[in-house]
Phi, psi and omega in degrees: 000317178298321177302316182297316183295313183293323180283319191263344189298319180304316180285337173293322176299315178299316181302311183295319180294322177291321183291331187257356180290135182288158176294130181292148176289159178306130181091346179265153175262147179295154179301318178233131179276347180173188184300311186287328176294319178296317179299314182295314182294325178294316179296315182294316185279329187232354182076186182299327180300332179297330180285343182250025177298136176076015184285337182301319182298309178292329178295317179295319185271346190290326181294305176294328183295314180285331173299314178293322180300307181287329174297316180298321178295316178297319178295318178299324177290315182296325180296337182259356181262133173279327176231151184302334183263009178297136177269123183277150173284167180293322173299326177291322176294324177297316179296320178296321178295322178297323178298321178297326177295325176295315183297318188284340183299326180302322180271324188289318189302308179294323178297319178295319180300311182293315181301313182297318180296319180289327181291329184264343187293326179292325180291330180276348181085002180255136178244084182274325184244134180275348180175184184297315181295318179296321178298313180299318180298315181293320179297318180293321180294324184281321187219012180071199184295332178296327178292323179289324184263017177302131180096010182297317180298318179291327175296319174298315180298330177279310193277332182294302178291325182293322178293324175300313178296322183301304184286322178298316180295319180298314180295321179298314181293323177299318179296319180295321186277351180281121179300150181299132180088357180255162177268149177300328182290349181262011181301142179286163180301314179301324180288323175296316179299318181294314180296316180295320179296315179293324176300322177296322179294315178297321178302310184283337174300326177277325192274341190301308183303309178293335178292321177298314179298318181296314181298316178297314184293317184288337181257002181283152175299152180305133177085356183294317181247086186295328182260020175072216188296337179296321177292321179297314181298313180299317181296315181297313181295319182293317188269328188231357177084174183297328181300337180295339178289351179245025175299140181081010184303313182298313180298319180297314184288326175295322181285324192301314186293302183295322183295314182280334171298316178296322181298307183290325176296317177301319179296312182296318179295316180298318180296317179295320179296314180294322177293332177282319182287315184225075185298335181270356185289000000 
């Protein structure tokens, strides 16, 4: 998880800023013309630190979140196995992955809310929050726990199907990449990186539309979308068309491969290390 945050957070910042920028008025030019323009303006205006805005929240939450994520996937597999050595079908692996998405939302939703608010505040020129902790305090003071967990339903809508695709694709690619007569556990580092990276791309191919809605909803002023994600969806389609649901697509896809390759490599290395240190654990 730590590998994923350090590799992927800069492009996540770009993604959120592109997803939340308002439609320009007639005669005005958009704040960012695209992924690379946003990247350049962030670097020029805020330096490298600007790309890591809001990173404290995911760093704090990423360890328990990914622990819960992989635990949820393992639990989902065990619930469907009659015997420990049963080989699951790909639809069963998809279902196990969806369960992991349910588990991680409890941790993910508030972290996403705080991260998104911090990522866009520098671009707007307003400094309302001094950091992740200050942001959490202010959100709680303004609206209680509901303010911190704003966007939970959209986080579920994003992560449940996307996590199913994520884990199913990873297991499928590992099986394809395993040489005949060899064990999946013996896969080389380049093959693990390739499988993890492609799994990340498949994950985000499913996740982008609800992620756009989530980013808009979580960063909107209180009361703007009274009916939740339905209002966000109607506004986006009415003002910017269906293509607006794929805002930040380039940044997401550039980020998806290296970030998730790092994530799965970190997981596989950690598991091998733990099995070596404490094989009976």
